[in-house]
N, CA and C atoms of all chains as a GROMACS GRO file, in nm:
protein
  654
    1ASP      N    1  13.194  10.369  13.019
    1ASP     CA    2  13.226  10.498  12.960
    1ASP      C    3  13.122  10.530  12.853
    2THR      N    4  13.065  10.649  12.856
    2THR     CA    5  12.960  10.682  12.761
    2THR      C    6  13.003  10.791  12.666
    3GLY      N    7  13.133  10.806  12.644
    3GLY     CA    8  13.182  10.906  12.550
    3GLY      C    9  13.174  10.856  12.408
    4VAL      N   10  13.232  10.934  12.318
    4VAL     CA   11  13.237  10.897  12.177
    4VAL      C   12  13.344  10.790  12.159
    5SER      N   13  13.308  10.681  12.096
    5SER     CA   14  13.407  10.574  12.076
    5SER      C   15  13.432  10.551  11.928
    6GLN      N   16  13.555  10.523  11.896
    6GLN     CA   17  13.594  10.501  11.757
    6GLN      C   18  13.669  10.369  11.744
    7ASP      N   19  13.650  10.308  11.628
    7ASP     CA   20  13.712  10.177  11.605
    7ASP      C   21  13.745  10.160  11.457
    8PRO      N   22  13.862  10.108  11.422
    8PRO     CA   23  13.972  10.075  11.511
    8PRO      C   24  14.048  10.200  11.554
    9ARG      N   25  14.131  10.189  11.653
    9ARG     CA   26  14.211  10.302  11.697
    9ARG      C   27  14.332  10.323  11.606
   10HIS      N   28  14.379  10.214  11.550
   10HIS     CA   29  14.495  10.222  11.460
   10HIS      C   30  14.470  10.127  11.344
   11LYS      N   31  14.508  10.174  11.225
   11LYS     CA   32  14.493  10.091  11.107
   11LYS      C   33  14.610  10.117  11.015
   12ILE      N   34  14.678  10.010  10.974
   12ILE     CA   35  14.783  10.020  10.873
   12ILE      C   36  14.733   9.945  10.751
   13THR      N   37  14.737  10.010  10.637
   13THR     CA   38  14.685   9.948  10.516
   13THR      C   39  14.778   9.976  10.399
   14LYS      N   40  14.769   9.891  10.300
   14LYS     CA   41  14.849   9.913  10.181
   14LYS      C   42  14.777  10.008  10.087
   15ARG      N   43  14.855  10.085  10.017
   15ARG     CA   44  14.798  10.178   9.920
   15ARG      C   45  14.707  10.104   9.823
   16GLY      N   46  14.592  10.161   9.798
   16GLY     CA   47  14.497  10.101   9.706
   16GLY      C   48  14.388  10.019   9.774
   17GLN      N   49  14.408   9.986   9.903
   17GLN     CA   50  14.308   9.912   9.976
   17GLN      C   51  14.199  10.006  10.028
   18ASN      N   52  14.087   9.946  10.063
   18ASN     CA   53  13.977  10.024  10.123
   18ASN      C   54  13.982  10.008  10.275
   19VAL      N   55  13.946  10.112  10.345
   19VAL     CA   56  13.938  10.105  10.491
   19VAL      C   57  13.806  10.166  10.537
   20THR      N   58  13.759  10.118  10.650
   20THR     CA   59  13.635  10.171  10.708
   20THR      C   60  13.656  10.195  10.857
   21PHE      N   61  13.613  10.312  10.901
   21PHE     CA   62  13.617  10.348  11.043
   21PHE      C   63  13.475  10.360  11.094
   22ARG      N   64  13.459  10.321  11.221
   22ARG     CA   65  13.328  10.330  11.284
   22ARG      C   66  13.332  10.428  11.400
   23CYS      N   67  13.222  10.500  11.416
   23CYS     CA   68  13.210  10.593  11.528
   23CYS      C   69  13.076  10.570  11.598
   24ASP      N   70  13.082  10.555  11.728
   24ASP     CA   71  12.960  10.547  11.811
   24ASP      C   72  12.952  10.675  11.893
   25PRO      N   73  12.854  10.759  11.865
   25PRO     CA   74  12.845  10.887  11.936
   25PRO      C   75  12.789  10.870  12.076
   26ILE      N   76  12.788  10.980  12.149
   26ILE     CA   77  12.720  10.981  12.278
   26ILE      C   78  12.571  10.960  12.253
   27SER      N   79  12.514  10.874  12.334
   27SER     CA   80  12.374  10.838  12.315
   27SER      C   81  12.286  10.964  12.314
   28GLU      N   82  12.196  10.968  12.218
   28GLU     CA   83  12.098  11.076  12.202
   28GLU      C   84  12.155  11.204  12.143
   29HIS      N   85  12.283  11.208  12.111
   29HIS     CA   86  12.336  11.322  12.037
   29HIS      C   87  12.289  11.311  11.893
   30ASN      N   88  12.227  11.417  11.843
   30ASN     CA   89  12.173  11.406  11.708
   30ASN      C   90  12.272  11.450  11.600
   31ARG      N   91  12.377  11.520  11.638
   31ARG     CA   92  12.475  11.562  11.539
   31ARG      C   93  12.602  11.479  11.553
   32LEU      N   94  12.656  11.442  11.438
   32LEU     CA   95  12.779  11.363  11.436
   32LEU      C   96  12.869  11.421  11.329
   33TYR      N   97  12.998  11.437  11.363
   33TYR     CA   98  13.096  11.503  11.276
   33TYR      C   99  13.215  11.411  11.251
   34TRP      N  100  13.273  11.426  11.133
   34TRP     CA  101  13.401  11.363  11.101
   34TRP      C  102  13.501  11.472  11.065
   35TYR      N  103  13.625  11.452  11.116
   35TYR     CA  104  13.734  11.544  11.087
   35TYR      C  105  13.858  11.462  11.053
   36ARG      N  106  13.953  11.529  10.990
   36ARG     CA  107  14.084  11.470  10.967
   36ARG      C  108  14.186  11.561  11.033
   37GLN      N  109  14.285  11.499  11.097
   37GLN     CA  110  14.390  11.576  11.163
   37GLN      C  111  14.525  11.515  11.130
   38THR      N  112  14.616  11.599  11.083
   38THR     CA  113  14.753  11.556  11.060
   38THR      C  114  14.842  11.619  11.166
   39LEU      N  115  14.964  11.565  11.179
   39LEU     CA  116  15.054  11.609  11.285
   39LEU      C  117  15.080  11.759  11.275
   40GLY      N  118  15.067  11.827  11.385
   40GLY     CA  119  15.096  11.969  11.389
   40GLY      C  120  14.986  12.058  11.335
   41GLN      N  121  14.872  11.998  11.303
   41GLN     CA  122  14.760  12.076  11.250
   41GLN      C  123  14.635  12.056  11.335
   42GLY      N  124  14.542  12.146  11.318
   42GLY     CA  125  14.414  12.129  11.385
   42GLY      C  126  14.322  12.040  11.304
   43PRO      N  127  14.211  11.999  11.365
   43PRO     CA  128  14.114  11.918  11.291
   43PRO      C  129  14.061  11.992  11.169
   44GLU      N  130  14.047  11.918  11.059
   44GLU     CA  131  13.986  11.973  10.937
   44GLU      C  132  13.851  11.905  10.918
   45PHE      N  133  13.748  11.986  10.909
   45PHE     CA  134  13.613  11.934  10.896
   45PHE      C  135  13.596  11.856  10.766
   46LEU      N  136  13.534  11.739  10.774
   46LEU     CA  137  13.505  11.659  10.655
   46LEU      C  138  13.355  11.659  10.623
   47THR      N  139  13.274  11.622  10.723
   47THR     CA  140  13.131  11.610  10.698
   47THR      C  141  13.057  11.602  10.831
   48TYR      N  142  12.924  11.630  10.825
   48TYR     CA  143  12.846  11.607  10.946
   48TYR      C  144  12.705  11.564  10.914
   49PHE      N  145  12.646  11.500  11.014
   49PHE     CA  146  12.511  11.445  11.005
   49PHE      C  147  12.423  11.507  11.113
   50GLN      N  148  12.301  11.533  11.076
   50GLN     CA  149  12.196  11.562  11.172
   50GLN      C  150  12.104  11.441  11.167
   51ASN      N  151  12.103  11.364  11.273
   51ASN     CA  152  12.037  11.233  11.270
   51ASN      C  153  12.096  11.153  11.154
   52GLU      N  154  12.013  11.101  11.063
   52GLU     CA  155  12.069  11.020  10.955
   52GLU      C  156  12.101  11.101  10.830
   53ALA      N  157  12.067  11.229  10.829
   53ALA     CA  158  12.087  11.312  10.710
   53ALA      C  159  12.226  11.374  10.709
   54GLN      N  160  12.297  11.355  10.598
   54GLN     CA  161  12.429  11.416  10.581
   54GLN      C  162  12.407  11.558  10.529
   55LEU      N  163  12.434  11.657  10.612
   55LEU     CA  164  12.395  11.794  10.581
   55LEU      C  165  12.504  11.875  10.513
   56GLU      N  166  12.629  11.841  10.535
   56GLU     CA  167  12.734  11.921  10.473
   56GLU      C  168  12.857  11.834  10.452
   57LYS      N  169  12.923  11.860  10.342
   57LYS     CA  170  13.047  11.791  10.310
   57LYS      C  171  13.152  11.892  10.268
   58SER      N  172  13.270  11.879  10.322
   58SER     CA  173  13.380  11.965  10.285
   58SER      C  174  13.432  11.927  10.146
   59ARG      N  175  13.494  12.024  10.080
   59ARG     CA  176  13.558  11.992   9.952
   59ARG      C  177  13.677  11.899   9.973
   60LEU      N  178  13.721  11.884  10.098
   60LEU     CA  179  13.827  11.788  10.128
   60LEU      C  180  13.779  11.644  10.110
   61LEU      N  181  13.649  11.626  10.115
   61LEU     CA  182  13.592  11.492  10.106
   61LEU      C  183  13.581  11.454   9.959
   62SER      N  184  13.688  11.392   9.906
   62SER     CA  185  13.688  11.354   9.766
   62SER      C  186  13.591  11.239   9.744
   63ASP      N  187  13.575  11.201   9.617
   63ASP     CA  188  13.479  11.096   9.586
   63ASP      C  189  13.526  10.959   9.633
   64ARG      N  190  13.649  10.949   9.684
   64ARG     CA  191  13.695  10.822   9.742
   64ARG      C  192  13.646  10.806   9.887
   65PHE      N  193  13.595  10.913   9.942
   65PHE     CA  194  13.548  10.911  10.081
   65PHE      C  195  13.395  10.905  10.081
   66SER      N  196  13.342  10.820  10.168
   66SER     CA  197  13.198  10.819  10.185
   66SER      C  198  13.166  10.794  10.332
   67ALA      N  199  13.066  10.864  10.379
   67ALA     CA  200  13.025  10.850  10.518
   67ALA      C  201  12.876  10.821  10.522
   68GLU      N  202  12.838  10.741  10.620
   68GLU     CA  203  12.698  10.705  10.637
   68GLU      C  204  12.663  10.707  10.785
   69ARG      N  205  12.537  10.727  10.809
   69ARG     CA  206  12.482  10.717  10.945
   69ARG      C  207  12.340  10.664  10.930
   70PRO      N  208  12.331  10.536  10.900
   70PRO     CA  209  12.205  10.478  10.850
   70PRO      C  210  12.086  10.490  10.942
   71LYS      N  211  12.103  10.479  11.069
   71LYS     CA  212  11.988  10.485  11.158
   71LYS      C  213  11.998  10.603  11.255
   72GLY      N  214  12.081  10.697  11.221
   72GLY     CA  215  12.096  10.812  11.308
   72GLY      C  216  12.169  10.782  11.437
   73SER      N  217  12.236  10.665  11.441
   73SER     CA  218  12.313  10.635  11.563
   73SER      C  219  12.461  10.632  11.528
   74PHE      N  220  12.519  10.512  11.507
   74PHE     CA  221  12.660  10.506  11.473
   74PHE      C  222  12.682  10.552  11.329
   75SER      N  223  12.808  10.580  11.298
   75SER     CA  224  12.843  10.625  11.163
   75SER      C  225  12.967  10.549  11.116
   76THR      N  226  12.980  10.539  10.984
   76THR     CA  227  13.101  10.482  10.925
   76THR      C  228  13.160  10.579  10.826
   77LEU      N  229  13.291  10.580  10.818
   77LEU     CA  230  13.365  10.658  10.718
   77LEU      C  231  13.449  10.559  10.640
   78GLU      N  232  13.424  10.550  10.511
   78GLU     CA  233  13.499  10.459  10.426
   78GLU      C  234  13.588  10.537  10.333
   79ILE      N  235  13.710  10.492  10.319
   79ILE     CA  236  13.804  10.548  10.222
   79ILE      C  237  13.837  10.439  10.122
   80GLN      N  238  13.808  10.464   9.997
   80GLN     CA  239  13.837  10.366   9.893
   80GLN      C  240  13.969  10.400   9.825
   81ARG      N  241  14.037  10.297   9.778
   81ARG     CA  242  14.162  10.315   9.702
   81ARG      C  243  14.255  10.411   9.776
   82THR      N  244  14.291  10.374   9.896
   82THR     CA  245  14.369  10.464   9.981
   82THR      C  246  14.499  10.508   9.914
   83GLU      N  247  14.538  10.631   9.947
   83GLU     CA  248  14.663  10.690   9.899
   83GLU      C  249  14.747  10.727  10.020
   84GLN      N  250  14.876  10.745   9.999
   84GLN     CA  251  14.963  10.778  10.111
   84GLN      C  252  14.921  10.910  10.176
   85GLY      N  253  14.869  10.999  10.098
   85GLY     CA  254  14.823  11.127  10.150
   85GLY      C  255  14.703  11.116  10.242
   86ASP      N  256  14.641  10.999  10.247
   86ASP     CA  257  14.528  10.978  10.338
   86ASP      C  258  14.574  10.948  10.480
   87SER      N  259  14.702  10.925  10.498
   87SER     CA  260  14.755  10.896  10.632
   87SER      C  261  14.728  11.015  10.723
   88ALA      N  262  14.656  10.989  10.831
   88ALA     CA  263  14.614  11.096  10.922
   88ALA      C  264  14.538  11.032  11.037
   89MET      N  265  14.496  11.116  11.131
   89MET     CA  266  14.402  11.071  11.232
   89MET      C  267  14.262  11.116  11.189
   90TYR      N  268  14.168  11.026  11.198
   90TYR     CA  269  14.030  11.057  11.164
   90TYR      C  270  13.951  11.065  11.294
   91LEU      N  271  13.900  11.185  11.318
   91LEU     CA  272  13.830  11.213  11.443
   91LEU      C  273  13.680  11.215  11.420
   92CYS      N  274  13.610  11.159  11.516
   92CYS     CA  275  13.465  11.166  11.517
   92CYS      C  276  13.424  11.248  11.639
   93ALA      N  277  13.315  11.319  11.628
   93ALA     CA  278  13.263  11.397  11.740
   93ALA      C  279  13.112  11.399  11.734
   94SER      N  280  13.049  11.423  11.846
   94SER     CA  281  12.904  11.434  11.846
   94SER      C  282  12.862  11.549  11.935
   95SER      N  283  12.741  11.598  11.911
   95SER     CA  284  12.688  11.708  11.991
   95SER      C  285  12.536  11.704  11.989
   96SER      N  286  12.478  11.766  12.089
   96SER     CA  287  12.334  11.786  12.087
   96SER      C  288  12.299  11.933  12.076
   97TRP      N  289  12.393  12.018  12.100
   97TRP     CA  290  12.373  12.162  12.082
   97TRP      C  291  12.501  12.219  12.025
   98ASP      N  292  12.567  12.310  12.093
   98ASP     CA  293  12.687  12.366  12.032
   98ASP      C  294  12.815  12.323  12.102
   99THR      N  295  12.806  12.222  12.188
   99THR     CA  296  12.926  12.171  12.252
   99THR      C  297  12.959  12.035  12.191
  100ILE      N  298  13.077  12.026  12.133
  100ILE     CA  299  13.118  11.904  12.065
  100ILE      C  300  13.202  11.819  12.159
  101TYR      N  301  13.178  11.690  12.155
  101TYR     CA  302  13.257  11.593  12.231
  101TYR      C  303  13.329  11.503  12.132
  102PHE      N  304  13.461  11.498  12.144
  102PHE     CA  305  13.542  11.424  12.050
  102PHE      C  306  13.573  11.284  12.100
  103GLY      N  307  13.585  11.192  12.004
  103GLY     CA  308  13.645  11.063  12.033
  103GLY      C  309  13.797  11.076  12.032
  104GLU      N  310  13.863  10.964  12.058
  104GLU     CA  311  14.009  10.967  12.064
  104GLU      C  312  14.074  10.949  11.927
  105GLY      N  313  13.994  10.923  11.827
  105GLY     CA  314  14.046  10.920  11.692
  105GLY      C  315  14.089  10.783  11.644
  106SER      N  316  14.095  10.770  11.513
  106SER     CA  317  14.145  10.648  11.448
  106SER      C  318  14.264  10.687  11.361
  107TRP      N  319  14.379  10.630  11.395
  107TRP     CA  320  14.501  10.660  11.318
  107TRP      C  321  14.506  10.572  11.195
  108LEU      N  322  14.526  10.633  11.079
  108LEU     CA  323  14.542  10.558  10.956
  108LEU      C  324  14.682  10.581  10.901
  109THR      N  325  14.751  10.471  10.872
  109THR     CA  326  14.880  10.478  10.805
  109THR      C  327  14.869  10.399  10.676
  110VAL      N  328  14.895  10.465  10.565
  110VAL     CA  329  14.891  10.401  10.434
  110VAL      C  330  15.035  10.379  10.388
  111VAL      N  331  15.070  10.254  10.364
  111VAL     CA  332  15.208  10.222  10.326
  111VAL      C  333  15.218  10.174  10.180
  112GLY      N  334  13.529  13.446  10.372
  112GLY     CA  335  13.503  13.315  10.431
  112GLY      C  336  13.542  13.313  10.576
  113ASN      N  337  13.524  13.197  10.637
  113ASN     CA  338  13.556  13.179  10.778
  113ASN      C  339  13.694  13.116  10.796
  114SER      N  340  13.765  13.162  10.895
  114SER     CA  341  13.896  13.104  10.925
  114SER      C  342  13.940  13.143  11.064
  115VAL      N  343  14.037  13.070  11.114
  115VAL     CA  344  14.094  13.094  11.246
  115VAL      C  345  14.246  13.094  11.234
  116THR      N  346  14.308  13.191  11.297
  116THR     CA  347  14.454  13.198  11.301
  116THR      C  348  14.498  13.207  11.446
  117GLN      N  349  14.584  13.117  11.487
  117GLN     CA  350  14.635  13.125  11.622
  117GLN      C  351  14.787  13.124  11.621
  118MET      N  352  14.844  13.178  11.728
  118MET     CA  353  14.988  13.193  11.733
  118MET      C  354  15.056  13.057  11.729
  119GLU      N  355  15.171  13.058  11.663
  119GLU     CA  356  15.247  12.934  11.653
  119GLU      C  357  15.319  12.906  11.784
  120GLY      N  358  15.340  12.780  11.809
  120GLY     CA  359  15.417  12.742  11.926
  120GLY      C  360  15.550  12.685  11.885
  121PRO      N  361  15.615  12.619  11.975
  121PRO     CA  362  15.568  12.599  12.111
  121PRO      C  363  15.590  12.722  12.198
  122VAL      N  364  15.508  12.731  12.300
  122VAL     CA  365  15.523  12.832  12.403
  122VAL      C  366  15.578  12.763  12.527
  123THR      N  367  15.688  12.813  12.578
  123THR     CA  368  15.751  12.754  12.697
  123THR      C  369  15.749  12.856  12.809
  124LEU      N  370  15.690  12.818  12.920
  124LEU     CA  371  15.679  12.906  13.036
  124LEU      C  372  15.722  12.834  13.162
  125SER      N  373  15.760  12.911  13.260
  125SER     CA  374  15.786  12.856  13.393
  125SER      C  375  15.655  12.850  13.470
  126GLU      N  376  15.648  12.760  13.563
  126GLU     CA  377  15.528  12.748  13.647
  126GLU      C  378  15.497  12.883  13.712
  127GLU      N  379  15.370  12.914  13.721
  127GLU     CA  380  15.316  13.037  13.779
  127GLU      C  381  15.328  13.158  13.687
  128ALA      N  382  15.381  13.141  13.568
  128ALA     CA  383  15.386  13.253  13.473
  128ALA      C  384  15.249  13.280  13.414
  129PHE      N  385  15.236  13.401  13.355
  129PHE     CA  386  15.111  13.440  13.289
  129PHE      C  387  15.111  13.388  13.145
  130LEU      N  388  14.996  13.338  13.103
  130LEU     CA  389  14.983  13.279  12.969
  130LEU      C  390  14.888  13.361  12.884
  131THR      N  391  14.930  13.388  12.760
  131THR     CA  392  14.840  13.437  12.656
  131THR      C  393  14.867  13.359  12.530
  132ILE      N  394  14.762  13.303  12.471
  132ILE     CA  395  14.771  13.242  12.339
  132ILE      C  396  14.674  13.318  12.250
  133ASN      N  397  14.728  13.380  12.147
  133ASN     CA  398  14.646  13.465  12.061
  133ASN      C  399  14.567  13.384  11.960
  134CYS      N  400  14.445  13.430  11.936
  134CYS     CA  401  14.359  13.370  11.836
  134CYS      C  402  14.279  13.482  11.771
  135THR      N  403  14.284  13.490  11.639
  135THR     CA  404  14.200  13.584  11.565
  135THR      C  405  14.118  13.505  11.464
  136TYR      N  406  14.008  13.566  11.421
  136TYR     CA  407  13.919  13.494  11.332
  136TYR      C  408  13.862  13.587  11.226
  137THR      N  409  13.816  13.529  11.118
  137THR     CA  410  13.731  13.596  11.021
  137THR      C  411  13.605  13.513  11.010
  138ALA      N  412  13.492  13.582  11.007
  138ALA     CA  413  13.367  13.508  11.010
  138ALA      C  414  13.256  13.588  10.943
  139THR      N  415  13.165  13.514  10.884
  139THR     CA  416  13.039  13.571  10.840
  139THR      C  417  12.936  13.535  10.946
  140GLY      N  418  12.856  13.631  10.984
  140GLY     CA  419  12.760  13.607  11.090
  140GLY      C  420  12.826  13.617  11.226
  141TYR      N  421  12.764  13.551  11.325
  141TYR     CA  422  12.810  13.561  11.462
  141TYR      C  423  12.821  13.422  11.523
  142PRO      N  424  12.925  13.349  11.482
  142PRO     CA  425  12.939  13.212  11.530
  142PRO      C  426  12.989  13.207  11.673
  143SER      N  427  12.972  13.094  11.737
  143SER     CA  428  13.032  13.070  11.867
  143SER      C  429  13.182  13.045  11.850
  144LEU      N  430  13.256  13.078  11.955
  144LEU     CA  431  13.401  13.056  11.957
  144LEU      C  432  13.438  12.962  12.070
  145PHE      N  433  13.540  12.883  12.048
  145PHE     CA  434  13.576  12.778  12.142
  145PHE      C  435  13.728  12.770  12.159
  146TRP      N  436  13.770  12.723  12.275
  146TRP     CA  437  13.905  12.674  12.296
  146TRP      C  438  13.895  12.528  12.339
  147TYR      N  439  13.975  12.445  12.270
  147TYR     CA  440  13.986  12.304  12.305
  147TYR      C  441  14.128  12.277  12.353
  148VAL      N  442  14.143  12.175  12.436
  148VAL     CA  443  14.274  12.136  12.485
  148VAL      C  444  14.294  11.988  12.457
  149GLN      N  445  14.416  11.954  12.419
  149GLN     CA  446  14.451  11.814  12.395
  149GLN      C  447  14.574  11.780  12.479
  150TYR      N  448  14.551  11.705  12.585
  150TYR     CA  449  14.662  11.661  12.669
  150TYR      C  450  14.733  11.544  12.602
  151PRO      N  451  14.859  11.524  12.633
  151PRO     CA  452  14.936  11.416  12.569
  151PRO      C  453  14.863  11.282  12.577
  152GLY      N  454  14.846  11.218  12.461
  152GLY     CA  455  14.785  11.086  12.456
  152GLY      C  456  14.635  11.085  12.470
  153GLU      N  457  14.572  11.202  12.470
  153GLU     CA  458  14.427  11.207  12.487
  153GLU      C  459  14.361  11.278  12.370
  154GLY      N  460  14.229  11.269  12.364
  154GLY     CA  461  14.154  11.338  12.260
  154GLY      C  462  14.128  11.483  12.295
  155LEU      N  463  14.076  11.557  12.198
  155LEU     CA  464  14.043  11.698  12.223
  155LEU      C  465  13.926  11.706  12.321
  156GLN      N  466  13.932  11.802  12.409
  156GLN     CA  467  13.820  11.826  12.498
  156GLN      C  468  13.796  11.976  12.508
  157LEU      N  469  13.670  12.010  12.524
  157LEU     CA  470  13.633  12.150  12.531
  157LEU      C  471  13.690  12.213  12.658
  158LEU      N  472  13.754  12.329  12.642
  158LEU     CA  473  13.806  12.401  12.758
  158LEU      C  474  13.709  12.513  12.798
  159LEU      N  475  13.669  12.595  12.699
  159LEU     CA  476  13.572  12.700  12.726
  159LEU      C  477  13.511  12.747  12.595
  160LYS      N  478  13.402  12.822  12.608
  160LYS     CA  479  13.335  12.872  12.488
  160LYS      C  480  13.270  13.005  12.517
  161ALA      N  481  13.239  13.078  12.409
  161ALA     CA  482  13.164  13.204  12.418
  161ALA      C  483  13.072  13.210  12.297
  162THR      N  484  12.949  13.244  12.319
  162THR     CA  485  12.851  13.233  12.211
  162THR      C  486  12.816  13.366  12.145
  163LYS      N  487  12.854  13.479  12.206
  163LYS     CA  488  12.826  13.607  12.142
  163LYS      C  489  12.928  13.710  12.185
  164ALA      N  490  12.928  13.822  12.113
  164ALA     CA  491  13.026  13.928  12.138
  164ALA      C  492  13.022  13.973  12.284
  165ASP      N  493  13.142  13.996  12.339
  165ASP     CA  494  13.164  14.042  12.476
  165ASP      C  495  13.144  13.934  12.582
  166ASP      N  496  13.102  13.815  12.538
  166ASP     CA  497  13.093  13.704  12.634
  166ASP      C  498  13.232  13.664  12.677
  167LYS      N  499  13.247  13.625  12.802
  167LYS     CA  500  13.372  13.570  12.852
  167LYS      C  501  13.350  13.425  12.888
  168GLY      N  502  13.429  13.337  12.829
  168GLY     CA  503  13.427  13.197  12.868
  168GLY      C  504  13.538  13.174  12.969
  169SER      N  505  13.512  13.084  13.064
  169SER     CA  506  13.614  13.055  13.165
  169SER      C  507  13.600  12.912  13.215
  170ASN      N  508  13.714  12.856  13.250
  170ASN     CA  509  13.717  12.718  13.302
  170ASN      C  510  13.858  12.688  13.350
  171LYS      N  511  13.872  12.625  13.463
  171LYS     CA  512  14.001  12.581  13.518
  171LYS      C  513  14.103  12.693  13.526
  172GLY      N  514  14.058  12.816  13.547
  172GLY     CA  515  14.148  12.931  13.557
  172GLY      C  516  14.180  12.996  13.423
  173PHE      N  517  14.137  12.934  13.314
  173PHE     CA  518  14.154  12.993  13.182
  173PHE      C  519  14.035  13.084  13.149
  174GLU      N  520  14.064  13.191  13.073
  174GLU     CA  521  13.958  13.282  13.029
  174GLU      C  522  13.983  13.324  12.885
  175ALA      N  523  13.874  13.357  12.816
  175ALA     CA  524  13.885  13.416  12.683
  175ALA      C  525  13.760  13.499  12.659
  176THR      N  526  13.778  13.617  12.599
  176THR     CA  527  13.665  13.707  12.574
  176THR      C  528  13.645  13.723  12.424
  177TYR      N  529  13.523  13.709  12.382
  177TYR     CA  530  13.481  13.721  12.242
  177TYR      C  531  13.481  13.869  12.206
  178ARG      N  532  13.583  13.912  12.131
  178ARG     CA  533  13.597  14.052  12.094
  178ARG      C  534  13.560  14.070  11.947
  179LYS      N  535  13.447  14.128  11.924
  179LYS     CA  536  13.402  14.148  11.786
  179LYS      C  537  13.483  14.258  11.718
  180GLU      N  538  13.518  14.364  11.792
  180GLU     CA  539  13.586  14.479  11.731
  180GLU      C  540  13.727  14.446  11.685
  181THR      N  541  13.792  14.351  11.753
  181THR     CA  542  13.926  14.309  11.713
  181THR      C  543  13.927  14.169  11.655
  182THR      N  544  13.812  14.111  11.638
  182THR     CA  545  13.795  13.972  11.589
  182THR      C  546  13.896  13.879  11.656
  183SER      N  547  13.893  13.881  11.788
  183SER     CA  548  13.990  13.801  11.862
  183SER      C  549  13.922  13.721  11.972
  184PHE      N  550  13.992  13.618  12.017
  184PHE     CA  551  13.942  13.532  12.126
  184PHE      C  552  14.065  13.473  12.194
  185HIS      N  553  14.145  13.561  12.253
  185HIS     CA  554  14.272  13.521  12.311
  185HIS      C  555  14.252  13.443  12.440
  186LEU      N  556  14.331  13.340  12.458
  186LEU     CA  557  14.323  13.256  12.578
  186LEU      C  558  14.424  13.306  12.681
  187GLU      N  559  14.381  13.320  12.806
  187GLU     CA  560  14.469  13.370  12.912
  187GLU      C  561  14.454  13.286  13.038
  188LYS      N  562  14.564  13.280  13.111
  188LYS     CA  563  14.561  13.221  13.245
  188LYS      C  564  14.665  13.293  13.330
  189GLY      N  565  14.627  13.326  13.448
  189GLY     CA  566  14.713  13.408  13.532
  189GLY      C  567  14.835  13.337  13.585
  190SER      N  568  14.825  13.207  13.608
  190SER     CA  569  14.934  13.134  13.671
  190SER      C  570  14.928  12.989  13.622
  191VAL      N  571  15.017  12.956  13.529
  191VAL     CA  572  15.010  12.822  13.470
  191VAL      C  573  15.078  12.719  13.560
  192GLN      N  574  15.036  12.596  13.543
  192GLN     CA  575  15.092  12.484  13.616
  192GLN      C  576  15.151  12.384  13.517
  193VAL      N  577  15.238  12.298  13.568
  193VAL     CA  578  15.298  12.196  13.482
  193VAL      C  579  15.188  12.112  13.415
  194SER      N  580  15.081  12.087  13.488
  194SER     CA  581  14.971  12.006  13.436
  194SER      C  582  14.895  12.072  13.322
  195ASP      N  583  14.921  12.200  13.295
  195ASP     CA  584  14.858  12.269  13.181
  195ASP      C  585  14.932  12.243  13.050
  196SER      N  586  15.042  12.174  13.055
  196SER     CA  587  15.117  12.142  12.934
  196SER      C  588  15.029  12.058  12.842
  197ALA      N  589  15.006  12.109  12.722
  197ALA     CA  590  14.912  12.046  12.629
  197ALA      C  591  14.917  12.126  12.499
  198VAL      N  592  14.834  12.084  12.403
  198VAL     CA  593  14.814  12.161  12.281
  198VAL      C  594  14.676  12.225  12.288
  199TYR      N  595  14.670  12.353  12.257
  199TYR     CA  596  14.545  12.430  12.267
  199TYR      C  597  14.500  12.472  12.127
  200PHE      N  598  14.372  12.449  12.099
  200PHE     CA  599  14.315  12.480  11.968
  200PHE      C  600  14.203  12.581  11.983
  201CYS      N  601  14.209  12.686  11.904
  201CYS     CA  602  14.101  12.781  11.894
  201CYS      C  603  14.009  12.737  11.781
  202ALA      N  604  13.879  12.753  11.796
  202ALA     CA  605  13.785  12.708  11.694
  202ALA      C  606  13.669  12.806  11.678
  203LEU      N  607  13.624  12.818  11.556
  203LEU     CA  608  13.509  12.901  11.522
  203LEU      C  609  13.399  12.805  11.479
  204SER      N  610  13.293  12.802  11.550
  204SER     CA  611  13.184  12.706  11.531
  204SER      C  612  13.240  12.565  11.537
  205GLU      N  613  13.168  12.472  11.477
  205GLU     CA  614  13.215  12.331  11.478
  205GLU      C  615  13.307  12.303  11.362
  206PHE      N  616  13.328  12.398  11.274
  206PHE     CA  617  13.385  12.369  11.143
  206PHE      C  618  13.527  12.420  11.119
  207TYR      N  619  13.571  12.519  11.194
  207TYR     CA  620  13.699  12.582  11.163
  207TYR      C  621  13.788  12.584  11.286
  208PHE      N  622  13.903  12.517  11.274
  208PHE     CA  623  13.997  12.506  11.385
  208PHE      C  624  14.130  12.571  11.349
  209GLY      N  625  14.194  12.631  11.449
  209GLY     CA  626  14.330  12.676  11.431
  209GLY      C  627  14.426  12.558  11.428
  210SER      N  628  14.551  12.587  11.403
  210SER     CA  629  14.650  12.481  11.387
  210SER      C  630  14.708  12.431  11.520
  211GLY      N  631  14.668  12.493  11.628
  211GLY     CA  632  14.711  12.447  11.760
  211GLY      C  633  14.837  12.517  11.808
  212THR      N  634  14.844  12.537  11.938
  212THR     CA  635  14.961  12.596  12.002
  212THR      C  636  15.003  12.503  12.116
  213LYS      N  637  15.124  12.455  12.108
  213LYS     CA  638  15.173  12.365  12.212
  213LYS      C  639  15.229  12.447  12.327
  214LEU      N  640  15.186  12.416  12.446
  214LEU     CA  641  15.233  12.484  12.567
  214LEU      C  642  15.315  12.387  12.650
  215ASN      N  643  15.434  12.428  12.682
  215ASN     CA  644  15.520  12.351  12.774
  215ASN      C  645  15.540  12.435  12.899
  216VAL      N  646  15.506  12.380  13.013
  216VAL     CA  647  15.527  12.450  13.140
  216VAL      C  648  15.633  12.376  13.218
  217LYS      N  649  15.739  12.448  13.254
  217LYS     CA  650  15.850  12.388  13.328
  217LYS      C  651  15.838  12.418  13.477
  218PRO      N  652  15.874  12.319  13.561
  218PRO     CA  653  15.863  12.342  13.706
  218PRO      C  654  15.969  12.441  13.753
   0.00000   0.00000   0.00000
């Protein structure tokens, strides 16, 4: 399968812990996006990369969130000092033009 | 600013009924518009898109026309099937998504 893959698919963590999600985009896609989705809502844009450069960040991305794409291939999204309000699905997507391909998401539950 | 508003669900239809899911937008510039579908237990996938005013996107019997004068991009299908049961999301560019409309089609 050569789609967008995300890991882990599910994560349960205690409040205050740090978590990291990984996204492997479709090969040769130069754009990579992170979104957050809660039940009954659409994806909310967090940030995106063009190759290794982080070009835009939403105001939703507080200073506890950091994303990297060090070599312009895979990306990581880290959440520090997790809060219960961080419980959501974190979606990754990639594109080479204006068609986005989504991964299946990483579910985060903060207890 | 940019935003997308789509009709709330759930929408429940009988098989072979006509479907309309309304989507309106506010935008600066002329962004592309998209409809995504999320089947139960799966990720979002692109259903159709339109890149400029008056363009019609179509796929799997679904259609939507980019209407600049009414700032709308309504999704339509002439005859729905049980397999169309899913959540549908309207989106403006890569950055702005509607809240989703759940469609239930009964046999």
